[in-house]
C-alpha atoms as one frame of an Amber mdcrd trajectory, in Angstrom:
protein
  28.514 -72.917 -32.633  28.213 -69.827 -34.752  24.539 -68.695 -35.418  23.653
 -67.609 -38.884  21.563 -64.305 -39.232  18.366 -66.276 -40.187  18.727 -69.382
 -38.077  16.011 -69.897 -35.346  18.521 -71.972 -33.248  19.872 -70.481 -30.037
  18.113 -67.030 -30.808  16.357 -65.488 -27.991  12.970 -63.969 -28.847  13.945
 -60.504 -28.145  17.097 -60.845 -30.707  14.652 -62.505 -33.211  12.258 -59.412
 -33.016  15.210 -57.060 -33.617  16.483 -59.203 -36.560  13.047 -59.138 -38.011
  12.729 -55.316 -37.609  16.095 -54.626 -39.333  15.106 -56.958 -42.013  11.771
 -54.940 -42.621  13.715 -51.578 -42.622  16.138 -53.026 -44.987  13.341 -54.247
 -47.371  11.507 -50.836 -47.238  14.754 -48.937 -47.994  15.599 -51.513 -51.109
  12.010 -50.770 -52.479  12.011 -47.048 -52.099  15.526 -46.194 -53.130  14.957
 -46.888 -56.853  11.696 -44.821 -56.765  13.035 -41.836 -54.897  13.737 -39.813
 -58.130  10.328 -40.332 -59.372   8.868 -39.221 -56.120  10.967 -36.055 -56.204
   9.733 -35.237 -59.623   5.930 -35.304 -58.690   4.224 -32.055 -58.807   3.155
 -29.987 -55.813  -0.132 -31.283 -54.324  -3.273 -29.375 -54.986  -2.885 -27.543
 -51.522   0.072 -25.552 -53.098  -2.081 -23.871 -55.579  -2.804 -20.240 -55.315
  -5.356 -19.301 -52.526  -6.519 -16.322 -54.750  -9.427 -16.532 -57.201  -7.462
 -15.240 -60.054  -4.600 -17.559 -59.420  -1.998 -14.866 -58.651   1.276 -16.282
 -56.966   1.440 -16.925 -53.367   4.372 -17.086 -50.771   4.163 -20.427 -49.189
   7.272 -20.111 -46.888   7.423 -18.029 -43.872  10.196 -16.207 -42.008   9.412
 -15.871 -38.228   8.393 -12.361 -37.063   7.184 -11.101 -33.646   4.720  -8.267
 -33.775   4.855  -5.538 -31.048   1.779  -3.663 -31.883   0.935  -0.035 -32.649
   3.491   2.494 -31.845   2.220   5.578 -33.661  -1.331   6.519 -33.809  -2.976
   8.742 -36.323  -5.003  11.793 -35.406  -2.955  14.088 -33.265  -0.276  15.550
 -35.524   0.267  19.225 -35.746  -2.111  21.268 -37.820  -4.351  18.167 -38.147
  -1.567  16.748 -40.582  -2.749  13.005 -39.985  -6.318  13.536 -38.899  -7.532
  10.715 -41.077  -4.737   8.367 -40.833  -0.904   7.676 -40.622   0.739   5.306
 -43.190   3.519   4.342 -45.407   6.164   4.334 -42.729   9.771   5.095 -43.950
  12.413   4.910 -41.257  15.969   6.384 -41.077  18.619   6.616 -38.241  20.802
   9.658 -37.936  22.971  10.286 -34.917  20.896   9.136 -31.875  17.452   9.662
 -33.451  15.180   7.791 -35.532  13.315   9.596 -38.283  10.198   8.497 -39.514
   8.684   9.786 -42.632   5.113   8.800 -43.053   2.042   9.737 -45.013  -0.296
  12.054 -42.996  -3.860  11.894 -44.387  -4.689  15.491 -43.775  -7.657  17.929
 -44.082  -6.302  19.182 -47.488  -4.626  15.857 -48.803  -1.995  13.371 -48.186
   1.419  14.936 -47.345   4.768  13.415 -46.042   5.130  14.159 -42.245   7.880
  13.698 -39.990   8.027  12.022 -36.483  11.361  11.429 -34.509  12.200   8.783
 -31.842  14.939   7.359 -29.684  13.669   3.975 -29.392  11.169   3.262 -32.352
   8.335   3.111 -29.706   7.788   6.554 -28.382   7.368   9.203 -31.197   7.236
  12.939 -31.386   5.463  14.357 -34.408   6.869  17.240 -36.300   4.158  17.678
 -38.745   4.068  17.927 -42.527   7.312  18.577 -44.262   6.099  18.854 -47.609
   3.398  21.077 -49.196   0.834  20.271 -51.983   2.049  21.826 -55.342   0.157
  24.600 -57.068  -2.801  23.810 -59.404  -1.633  22.001 -62.341   1.599  20.553
 -60.824   2.058  16.691 -60.819   1.880  16.815 -56.799  -0.821  19.256 -56.646
  -3.068  16.681 -54.886  -0.339  14.588 -52.840   3.080  14.976 -51.845   3.879
  11.892 -49.977   5.655   8.513 -49.414   9.392   9.910 -49.574  12.600   7.881
 -49.625  15.673   9.821 -48.609  19.502   9.182 -48.984  22.511  11.121 -47.825
  25.210  12.089 -50.501  28.242  14.610 -50.282  26.013  17.546 -51.188  23.231
  16.908 -48.737  20.051  14.988 -48.496  18.121  13.934 -51.503  14.296  12.912
 -51.374  12.299  11.085 -53.981   8.610  11.439 -53.047   5.272  10.461 -54.705
   3.292  13.084 -56.406  -0.070  12.839 -58.109  -2.581  15.395 -59.676  -5.518
  13.099 -58.756  -7.422  11.956 -55.664 -10.595  10.673 -54.595 -13.280  13.625
 -53.475 -13.052  15.241 -49.926 -12.728  14.485 -47.028 -10.162  11.499 -47.575
  -8.566  12.617 -50.874  -7.027   9.170 -51.499  -4.303   9.413 -53.918  -4.943
   7.846 -57.378  -3.071   7.101 -60.522  -0.747   8.137 -61.940   1.705   7.766
 -59.092   4.727   9.800 -60.158   8.404  10.137 -58.651   9.436  13.634 -57.808
  12.380  15.119 -56.077  13.337  17.483 -53.324  16.667  18.391 -51.379  17.761
  19.528 -48.131  20.987  20.225 -46.081  19.662  18.128 -43.213  17.478  15.128
 -42.915  15.157  17.374 -40.659  14.646  19.795 -43.641  13.592  22.356 -44.701
  12.895  20.456 -47.948  13.159  22.282 -51.311  11.416  20.792 -54.202  13.178
  20.326 -57.455  10.432  20.790 -60.076  13.194  21.174 -62.877  14.054  17.459
 -62.507  12.161  14.546 -63.444  13.788  11.471 -62.012  12.012   9.074 -64.254
   8.315   8.982 -65.618   5.679   6.524 -66.694   6.152   5.290 -70.238   3.414
   3.843 -72.697   4.061   0.234 -73.702   6.306  -0.637 -70.726   5.906  -2.305
 -67.275   5.654   1.161 -65.742   3.035   2.707 -68.150   0.563   3.341 -65.222
   2.730   4.273 -62.230   6.311   4.984 -61.676   6.433   5.664 -57.885   9.609
   5.958 -55.888  11.346   3.463 -53.635  14.294   2.340 -51.552  17.583   3.575
 -52.876  20.870   1.550 -52.546  24.248   2.756 -53.313  26.335  -0.037 -54.922
  29.896   0.946 -56.034  29.543   4.336 -57.995  26.003   3.706 -58.929  22.585
   4.368 -57.094  19.718   1.773 -57.535  16.176   2.890 -56.859  13.747  -0.178
 -56.257  10.734   1.702 -57.502   7.057   0.766 -57.860   5.669   0.488 -61.539
   2.274  -0.896 -62.666   0.173  -1.390 -65.872  -3.327  -1.604 -66.569  -3.978
  -4.583 -69.085  -6.486  -4.952 -71.670  -9.229  -6.396 -69.254  -8.702  -3.037
 -67.114  -6.816  -4.992 -64.239  -3.905  -3.320 -62.392  -0.851  -5.484 -62.256
   2.070  -4.412 -60.082   5.707  -5.267 -59.666   8.998  -3.692 -58.725  11.659
  -2.147 -60.988  15.178  -0.730 -60.819  16.121   2.778 -62.030  19.745   3.782
 -62.094  21.928   6.935 -61.734  25.383   7.939 -60.983  24.164  11.403 -59.890
  21.258  12.062 -57.721  20.738  15.462 -59.516  20.154  13.938 -62.935  17.443
  11.676 -64.561  17.508   8.076 -63.729  17.589   5.121 -66.301  14.908   2.543
 -65.911  15.852  -1.191 -66.469  13.919  -2.609 -69.427  12.513  -5.435 -67.389
  11.030  -5.531 -63.951  12.719  -7.201 -60.739   9.989 -10.019 -60.841   6.934
 -10.474 -63.119   3.920  -8.368 -62.953   1.829 -11.218 -61.988   3.625 -11.053
 -58.418   1.329  -8.180 -57.576   3.710  -6.301 -55.122   4.529  -2.598 -54.459
   6.854  -0.475 -52.315  10.359  -1.705 -51.100  12.748  -1.709 -48.222  16.100
  -3.458 -48.539  18.545  -4.970 -45.981  21.850  -6.697 -46.532  22.522  -9.708
 -44.378  26.433  -9.717 -44.034  26.656 -13.192 -42.485  24.777 -14.869 -45.441
  25.607 -12.472 -48.144  22.087 -12.038 -49.183  20.037  -8.922 -49.991  16.626
  -9.068 -48.403  13.826  -7.073 -50.435  10.761  -6.285 -48.069   7.596  -5.570
 -50.136   3.806  -5.253 -49.838   1.701  -8.035 -51.404  -1.627  -7.084 -53.006
  -4.173 -10.007 -52.479  -7.853 -10.359 -52.832 -10.596 -10.499 -50.334 -13.800
 -12.875 -50.984 -15.583 -10.343 -52.855 -12.474  -9.971 -55.085 -11.580  -6.556
 -53.795  -7.811  -5.864 -53.833  -5.969  -4.945 -50.726  -2.395  -5.208 -49.321
  -2.649  -8.537 -47.308   0.965  -9.151 -46.407   4.406  -8.161 -46.252   6.860
 -10.458 -48.233  10.554 -10.728 -48.592  12.409 -11.704 -51.663  16.130 -12.751
 -51.134  19.174 -12.705 -53.730  22.965 -12.433 -53.431  22.859 -10.231 -56.640
  21.088  -6.804 -56.504  20.642  -7.058 -60.293  19.253 -10.581 -60.329  15.996
 -11.753 -58.399  14.227 -15.031 -58.584  10.258 -14.845 -57.981  10.488 -18.255
 -56.445  12.740 -16.997 -53.562  10.143 -15.379 -51.338   8.485 -15.797 -48.186
   5.731 -14.078 -45.864   6.905 -11.871 -43.053   3.792 -10.445 -41.738   0.146
 -11.009 -42.410  -3.123 -11.766 -40.554  -1.551 -14.973 -38.971   1.073 -13.291
 -36.873   0.054  -9.632 -36.642  -1.444  -8.958 -33.145  -3.812  -6.187 -34.070
  -4.442  -6.204 -37.905  -6.202  -9.119 -39.528  -6.972  -7.463 -42.823  -4.835
  -4.890 -44.629  -1.091  -4.605 -43.777   0.624  -1.761 -45.292   4.171  -0.721
 -46.470   7.248  -2.145 -44.838  10.308  -0.269 -43.748  13.204  -2.209 -41.974
  16.281  -1.052 -40.065  18.844  -2.925 -37.795  18.517  -2.308 -34.042  21.185
  -4.343 -32.351  20.869  -7.957 -33.000  17.325  -7.485 -34.505  15.623  -6.275
 -37.651  12.960  -3.654 -36.755   9.950  -3.621 -39.208   7.684  -0.724 -39.361
   4.302  -0.910 -41.176   0.661   0.519 -41.158  -2.708  -1.050 -40.749  -6.363
   0.105 -39.909  -6.685  -2.819 -37.306  -9.077  -5.528 -36.943 -10.483  -6.954
 -40.248 -10.580  -3.753 -42.154  -9.087  -3.316 -45.419  -9.810   0.607 -45.496
  -7.262   3.007 -46.734  -8.024   5.376 -44.032  -7.787   5.642 -40.161  -4.439
   3.679 -40.259  -1.864   3.524 -37.451   1.747   2.414 -37.564   3.112  -0.634
 -35.998   6.379  -2.238 -35.119   7.392  -5.949 -35.515  10.823  -7.613 -35.048
  12.907 -10.290 -36.802  15.980 -11.984 -35.361  19.312 -11.624 -36.813  20.779
 -13.139 -38.840  17.667 -13.703 -40.749  17.502 -17.571 -41.701  16.547 -18.030
 -45.414  13.994 -20.821 -45.450  14.953 -24.031 -47.173
């Protein structure tokens, strides 16, 4: 005789338990299914609010990154060029050498220095490659943080200049941060400053009214895009930072700055390094995030990455933490500017930090971390 699903006749105890379990699962599904839309529309839980006292945005997603530690220490550069610190790493690969431009905090100010390596781990320091400008020049107190790119007529450098710093001995650069230019036949120099050309400048009433510092340069078709670092000082005296795009078709002429930033000023980010992930079609924009400590003091607390398939369109929601105090092996305080470059099946990430829990601008070393390729975009 056939047995009906809910009959107790001729049903073994084990079979009955299985039937009851299936019935329970079916009942739960039938109850939840009509409510799934409502559940999906619920706001993020309180834990998803900003971790910062002023409510600035936070990146909740993460991309795996393995930190290797310090690879270049400050203090032993030629002519005391980095006696007080080495920071703002910017790496390039030409031939069989890696060229690392970095800010050497020397006895007379911060200047761009050069080191070379074959493996990103062992570096030979070449010393300062830029001199400070004459009194009154926009780079009279600092000539640092260069980004370089090769064109048909040689190498072009866009570096940070400022006529203001803190007092000796550290001479920390202060606003305005300006973009200045130099050129050379070789990436090794010598570099000649192009004082006659102002690539772009701060402009009152814009998102780059306080600073217009240089950044990573990408050539797209017949146009160069420079992802520079602008900022403003609002009516309450607070600095807000973002990223912008400046454009040119000729590196020897002025650039045109986009009317709106890459992401809102509230993101509080600065400095750039880009990488194109061919397998996914995503551009990855690595940048420094500025956070707050418990006393409300600002410092660079993490390296973030934004992603987009269009260099001209970026969504501030599409971001993740790459390196911070949780996964850096030696720095639990400030973590400085990122620079990325592909090495085989990995993406190398160079950055600076003072180490420990320090957020000091000085006495920084340069570290190395790695991301596996292809980089998996978080869901």
